[in-house]
C-alpha positions as CSV (number, residue, x, y, z in Angstrom):
1,M,-17.9,-10.5,-20.2
2,V,-19.3,-7.1,-20.9
3,Q,-19.8,-5.1,-24.0
4,F,-16.8,-3.5,-23.4
5,S,-15.2,-4.9,-20.2
6,R,-16.1,-7.2,-17.7
7,A,-16.8,-21.4,-8.5
8,T,-18.8,-36.7,7.0
9,L,-19.1,-39.5,7.0
10,Y,-22.5,-41.0,6.0
11,R,-22.4,-42.0,9.3
12,I,-21.7,-39.1,11.4
13,G,-23.4,-35.7,12.2
14,P,-25.9,-33.9,10.3
15,V,-24.9,-32.9,6.7
16,L,-24.8,-29.2,5.7
17,A,-27.7,-29.9,3.2
18,L,-26.0,-26.9,0.6
19,S,-24.0,-27.7,-2.2
20,L,-21.6,-25.1,-2.9
21,V,-22.4,-25.2,-6.6
22,S,-23.5,-21.9,-7.5
23,T,-21.8,-19.6,-4.9
24,S,-20.5,-17.5,-7.6
25,V,-20.6,-19.5,-10.7
26,L,-23.4,-17.3,-12.3
27,A,-20.7,-14.7,-13.1
28,C,-20.3,-16.7,-15.8
29,A,-20.6,-20.4,-17.1
30,T,-17.3,-21.4,-15.5
31,C,-16.5,-18.6,-12.7
32,G,-17.9,-20.7,-9.5
33,C,-17.1,-24.1,-7.6
34,S,-19.0,-27.0,-8.9
35,M,-17.7,-29.7,-6.6
36,S,-20.4,-31.0,-4.0
37,S,-19.7,-30.4,-0.5
38,D,-23.0,-32.0,0.4
39,G,-20.6,-35.2,-1.1
40,A,-17.6,-34.2,0.4
41,M,-18.6,-34.8,3.9
42,G,-21.4,-37.2,3.7
43,Y,-25.3,-37.2,3.6
44,S,-26.6,-37.9,7.3
45,D,-29.9,-38.3,9.3
46,T,-29.0,-37.7,12.3
47,S,-29.8,-34.5,14.4
48,G,-28.3,-31.4,15.6
49,W,-25.9,-28.7,14.2
50,R,-23.1,-28.5,11.7
51,V,-21.0,-25.5,10.9
52,N,-18.7,-25.3,7.7
53,L,-16.1,-23.1,6.2
54,E,-14.9,-23.5,2.9
55,Y,-12.1,-21.9,0.6
56,D,-12.1,-21.8,-3.5
57,Y,-9.7,-21.0,-5.7
58,L,-10.5,-20.6,-9.6
59,N,-7.7,-18.5,-11.6
60,Q,-9.3,-17.9,-14.9
61,N,-6.8,-17.4,-17.1
62,Q,-7.3,-19.6,-20.5
63,L,-10.0,-18.2,-23.4
64,R,-12.1,-21.0,-24.8
65,N,-14.5,-20.9,-26.9
66,G,-17.1,-24.0,-27.9
67,T,-15.0,-26.6,-26.7
68,H,-11.6,-25.5,-27.7
69,S,-8.9,-22.8,-26.1
70,V,-8.2,-19.8,-28.4
71,S,-5.4,-17.2,-28.2
72,S,-6.0,-13.4,-27.4
73,A,-4.9,-12.9,-30.7
74,Q,-7.4,-14.9,-32.4
75,V,-10.5,-12.7,-30.6
76,A,-8.5,-9.5,-31.0
77,S,-8.5,-10.3,-34.7
78,I,-12.4,-10.2,-34.3
79,N,-12.2,-6.4,-33.5
80,D,-9.3,-5.9,-36.8
81,N,-12.0,-7.3,-38.6
82,G,-15.0,-4.7,-37.4
83,G,-16.7,-6.9,-34.7
84,N,-16.9,-5.9,-31.2
85,Q,-15.9,-8.6,-29.5
86,E,-14.2,-8.4,-25.8
87,V,-10.3,-9.7,-25.2
88,E,-10.5,-11.1,-21.4
89,H,-7.4,-11.4,-19.8
90,Q,-7.5,-13.1,-16.3
91,T,-10.1,-13.5,-13.6
92,V,-9.3,-14.8,-10.6
93,N,-11.5,-16.0,-7.7
94,R,-11.8,-16.7,-4.2
95,Y,-14.3,-17.8,-2.5
96,I,-14.7,-18.3,1.3
97,N,-18.1,-20.0,2.2
98,L,-20.0,-20.2,5.7
99,G,-22.1,-22.9,6.0
100,I,-24.3,-23.7,9.1
101,S,-27.2,-26.4,9.3
102,Y,-29.8,-27.7,11.6
103,R,-30.9,-30.8,11.5
104,P,-34.0,-31.3,14.4
105,N,-34.8,-34.6,13.4
106,A,-34.3,-37.2,10.5
107,D,-36.7,-35.9,8.6
108,W,-35.8,-32.0,8.5
109,S,-33.0,-30.1,8.0
110,I,-32.5,-26.0,7.4
111,S,-29.2,-24.6,6.0
112,A,-28.0,-21.2,5.3
113,L,-24.6,-20.1,3.2
114,I,-23.1,-17.0,3.3
115,P,-20.4,-16.1,0.8
116,Y,-17.6,-13.9,0.9
117,I,-16.3,-13.1,-2.6
118,D,-12.5,-11.6,-3.7
119,R,-12.2,-11.5,-7.1
120,S,-10.0,-9.6,-9.5
121,H,-10.8,-9.2,-13.4
122,S,-8.6,-7.9,-16.0
123,T,-9.4,-7.1,-19.6
124,Y,-8.0,-5.4,-23.1
125,G,-11.3,-4.4,-23.7
126,N,-12.3,-4.5,-27.5
127,A,-8.4,-4.2,-28.4
128,G,-7.0,-5.1,-32.1
129,A,-4.1,-7.7,-32.1
130,S,-1.7,-5.0,-32.0
131,Q,-3.1,-3.6,-28.7
132,L,-2.5,-6.4,-26.4
133,T,0.2,-4.5,-24.7
134,P,0.5,-4.4,-21.0
135,D,-0.7,-0.4,-20.7
136,N,-4.1,-1.4,-22.5
137,I,-5.0,-3.8,-19.7
138,S,-7.5,-2.4,-17.2
139,G,-8.5,-3.9,-14.0
140,A,-10.8,-4.0,-11.2
141,D,-10.7,-5.3,-7.5
142,S,-13.9,-6.5,-6.0
143,S,-14.5,-7.9,-2.1
144,G,-17.5,-8.5,-0.1
145,M,-20.6,-10.2,1.0
146,G,-22.2,-12.5,-2.1
147,D,-25.5,-13.6,-2.4
148,A,-27.0,-15.8,0.7
149,K,-28.7,-18.9,0.5
150,L,-31.2,-20.5,2.4
151,I,-32.1,-24.7,1.5
152,V,-35.2,-26.3,3.4
153,S,-34.3,-30.3,2.7
154,Y,-36.9,-32.7,3.6
155,Q,-35.4,-36.5,3.8
156,G,-38.2,-38.5,5.4
157,L,-39.6,-40.0,1.6
158,L,-38.1,-43.2,2.6
159,P,-37.5,-45.2,5.9
160,T,-34.2,-45.4,5.2
161,H,-33.6,-41.8,5.1
162,N,-31.1,-41.6,2.4
163,L,-33.6,-39.5,-0.5
164,G,-33.6,-36.1,0.1
165,V,-35.7,-33.5,-1.7
166,Q,-34.9,-29.2,-1.3
167,L,-36.2,-26.2,-1.7
168,G,-34.6,-22.4,-1.3
169,V,-33.9,-19.3,-2.4
170,K,-31.0,-17.3,-3.0
171,L,-31.0,-13.3,-1.7
172,P,-29.6,-10.4,-3.1
173,T,-27.5,-9.8,-0.9
174,G,-24.3,-8.6,-2.3
175,N,-23.7,-5.7,-4.3
176,Y,-24.4,-5.5,-7.9
177,G,-24.9,-3.2,-10.6
178,G,-23.8,-1.5,-13.5
179,Q,-23.8,1.3,-15.8
180,D,-26.7,1.7,-18.8
181,A,-26.2,2.8,-22.0
182,N,-26.2,6.8,-21.1
183,G,-23.4,6.2,-18.1
184,N,-25.7,6.0,-15.1
185,I,-24.7,4.2,-12.4
186,V,-27.6,1.5,-11.1
187,G,-27.7,-0.9,-8.5
188,K,-26.3,-1.1,-4.9
189,S,-22.3,-0.3,-5.0
190,P,-21.4,-2.0,-8.5
191,V,-17.8,-2.1,-9.2
192,F,-15.6,0.0,-10.9
193,F,-12.4,-0.4,-13.0
194,N,-9.3,1.2,-10.5
195,T,-6.7,0.7,-13.2
196,G,-6.0,1.2,-17.0
197,P,-8.0,2.5,-19.6
198,N,-11.1,1.6,-18.6
199,A,-10.3,3.1,-14.9
200,G,-14.0,4.9,-13.7
201,Q,-16.1,2.4,-15.7
202,A,-18.0,0.3,-14.4
203,L,-17.2,-3.4,-14.3
204,D,-19.8,-5.8,-15.9
205,T,-22.5,-6.7,-14.1
206,S,-22.2,-10.0,-13.7
207,L,-19.2,-10.0,-11.9
208,N,-20.1,-8.2,-9.3
209,P,-20.4,-9.8,-5.8
210,G,-24.0,-10.3,-5.8
211,T,-26.8,-10.3,-9.0
212,G,-29.3,-8.3,-7.3
213,S,-32.0,-11.0,-8.2
214,T,-33.6,-13.3,-5.6
215,D,-33.3,-17.0,-7.2
216,I,-35.8,-20.3,-6.4
217,I,-33.8,-23.2,-5.7
218,L,-35.1,-26.8,-6.5
219,G,-33.1,-30.1,-5.3
220,A,-32.8,-33.5,-5.0
221,Y,-30.3,-36.1,-3.5
222,Y,-29.8,-40.1,-3.0
223,Y,-26.9,-41.4,-1.2
224,Q,-26.4,-45.3,-0.8
225,P,-23.9,-48.0,0.8
226,V,-22.7,-50.1,-2.7
227,S,-20.4,-52.6,-0.8
228,Q,-18.7,-53.0,2.4
229,N,-16.1,-50.1,2.0
230,F,-17.7,-47.8,-0.6
231,D,-20.6,-45.6,-0.7
232,A,-22.2,-43.7,-3.8
233,F,-24.0,-40.6,-4.1
234,A,-25.8,-38.4,-6.5
235,N,-27.3,-35.1,-6.2
236,G,-29.0,-32.2,-8.6
237,Q,-29.9,-28.8,-7.7
238,Y,-31.8,-26.0,-10.3
239,Q,-32.1,-22.7,-9.7
240,A,-33.3,-19.7,-12.0
241,A,-34.1,-15.5,-10.9
242,V,-37.9,-15.1,-10.1
243,M,-37.4,-11.3,-9.0
244,E,-34.4,-8.7,-10.3
245,K,-34.2,-5.3,-8.5
246,L,-32.3,-4.3,-12.0
247,N,-35.5,-4.3,-13.9
248,Q,-35.8,-1.1,-15.7
249,A,-35.8,-0.8,-19.1
250,G,-32.4,0.0,-20.6
251,A,-30.9,-0.9,-17.1
252,D,-32.1,-4.5,-16.5
253,Y,-30.3,-7.6,-15.7
254,R,-31.4,-11.4,-15.3
255,P,-28.6,-14.1,-14.8
256,G,-29.4,-17.0,-16.5
257,D,-30.9,-20.4,-15.6
258,L,-28.0,-22.8,-13.8
259,A,-28.5,-26.6,-13.4
260,T,-25.7,-28.6,-11.5
261,I,-25.5,-32.7,-11.3
262,S,-22.8,-34.8,-9.0
263,V,-21.9,-38.3,-8.4
264,G,-19.5,-39.7,-6.5
265,T,-18.2,-42.3,-4.1
266,R,-16.4,-42.7,-1.4
267,Y,-14.0,-45.4,0.1
268,E,-14.5,-45.7,3.7
269,A,-12.5,-48.7,4.8
270,N,-10.6,-46.5,6.9
271,P,-12.8,-43.7,8.7
272,Q,-9.9,-41.4,9.6
273,W,-9.2,-41.2,6.0
274,I,-11.5,-41.1,3.0
275,P,-10.9,-40.7,-0.4
276,Q,-13.1,-39.5,-2.9
277,V,-13.9,-38.9,-6.6
278,Q,-17.1,-36.8,-7.7
279,L,-17.8,-36.0,-11.5
280,N,-19.8,-32.6,-11.3
281,L,-21.4,-31.4,-14.5
282,T,-22.8,-27.4,-14.6
283,H,-25.0,-26.2,-17.3
284,K,-26.0,-22.3,-17.3
285,N,-28.3,-20.6,-19.6
286,A,-26.8,-17.0,-21.3
287,D,-27.7,-14.3,-19.0
288,S,-30.5,-11.3,-20.2
289,G,-30.7,-7.8,-20.2
290,A,-29.3,-4.7,-21.0
291,L,-26.9,-4.8,-19.1
292,A,-25.9,-8.5,-19.8
293,D,-23.1,-9.9,-22.1
294,T,-25.7,-12.2,-23.8
295,A,-23.1,-13.8,-25.9
296,D,-20.7,-14.8,-23.4
297,T,-22.5,-16.4,-20.6
298,A,-23.7,-19.5,-21.2
299,G,-22.2,-23.1,-21.2
300,T,-21.7,-26.4,-19.8
301,V,-18.7,-27.8,-18.3
302,L,-18.1,-31.3,-17.1
303,Y,-15.4,-31.5,-13.6
304,L,-13.5,-35.0,-12.4
305,S,-12.8,-33.7,-8.8
306,P,-10.5,-36.1,-6.8
307,G,-10.1,-35.3,-3.2
308,I,-10.3,-36.6,0.6
309,T,-12.0,-36.0,3.9
310,A,-9.9,-37.0,7.2
311,T,-11.3,-36.9,10.7
312,V,-8.9,-34.4,12.6
313,V,-10.3,-34.6,16.5
314,K,-14.2,-36.0,17.4
315,N,-16.4,-34.2,15.4
316,T,-14.7,-32.4,13.0
317,Q,-13.3,-33.2,9.4
318,V,-11.3,-31.5,6.9
319,Y,-11.6,-31.9,3.3
320,A,-9.6,-30.9,0.1
321,F,-10.6,-31.4,-3.5
322,M,-8.9,-30.3,-6.8
323,Q,-11.2,-30.2,-9.9
324,L,-9.6,-31.0,-13.0
325,P,-12.2,-30.0,-16.5
326,L,-13.0,-32.7,-18.9
327,Y,-15.5,-31.2,-21.1
328,S,-16.5,-27.7,-21.6
329,K,-18.6,-26.0,-24.2
330,L,-19.1,-22.6,-23.8
331,S,-20.7,-19.7,-25.7
332,G,-18.9,-16.5,-27.0
333,Y,-15.4,-16.3,-25.8
334,Q,-14.9,-16.6,-21.7
335,L,-11.8,-17.2,-19.6
336,F,-11.7,-20.9,-18.2
337,P,-9.6,-22.3,-15.4
338,R,-7.5,-25.1,-15.9
339,W,-7.9,-26.6,-12.6
340,T,-9.6,-25.5,-9.2
341,A,-9.3,-26.2,-5.7
342,S,-11.4,-26.6,-2.7
343,V,-10.3,-27.0,1.2
344,G,-12.8,-27.0,3.9
345,V,-13.2,-28.0,7.6
346,S,-16.4,-28.8,9.2
347,Y,-17.4,-29.0,12.9
348,A,-20.5,-31.0,14.0
349,F,-22.5,-30.6,17.5
């Protein structure tokens, strides 16, 4: 996606009050896990600490435009007819997210999310149909710390402590940047292509581990038992950049605003094994600035996310989820995953 080339039980323990929605979803409309780990582990008002470790896998290997899939040849035909469109090949994302949460009392909690990103990206560049050959594929690999988040949650609005609001910040801790129109390198240790015709050129700014922006995060959540064996939850978050390090004329970049909504239910007849299902809706506005791919970074995506949480030993739960896309409407031509997977372990003390 570039000019040339460019994822507890309700009654046990304190919840990690961070939704793992936007660890890297800002890279494009579909690059990040939108499953709610809050819903997976369950909300609580019990004081104490919780440490959460999650692994997410997203293989973006399907080109899509609007609401339908397109072939590489269809996209390449734009270039054959005088256009200027990148033909992406594949992006594989692997995220390891460390979350630490502390709740001093039933009303307040503070959480930190520290992501590690391992991403490989390949593209044909602005190829025509006759150039869609292996020797015209350029590849780039990036790994390192992403952008960390800090979120404060307040859960004292109701006597039942089952309605919460969130205020947080995403910090520019990951490497970021790219090349301006004059070939100058900007940012902090941006990623470069290391194979193929584009070797030595900078990767798209949006595919770096970080965005270079400081973002404000606003959120809210609600959870409620709906019968003897079923609990339900709903949560939402809005994230917007308020300060960008890439802010010079001709070399500026701002990630698009991001909104997520999740609803789900958990079946708790057996507290040791809790099957559950979520619906996760994500909408992302287009990135902006001279370093942005404004045409290929916006969209709306809806996932169905079945999963299970299990208590393995006291105060320790593991969970696994798969996300299956139900609907997508993407601007431009974007790589899209056919499915995503998340596994995690959580320990409360």
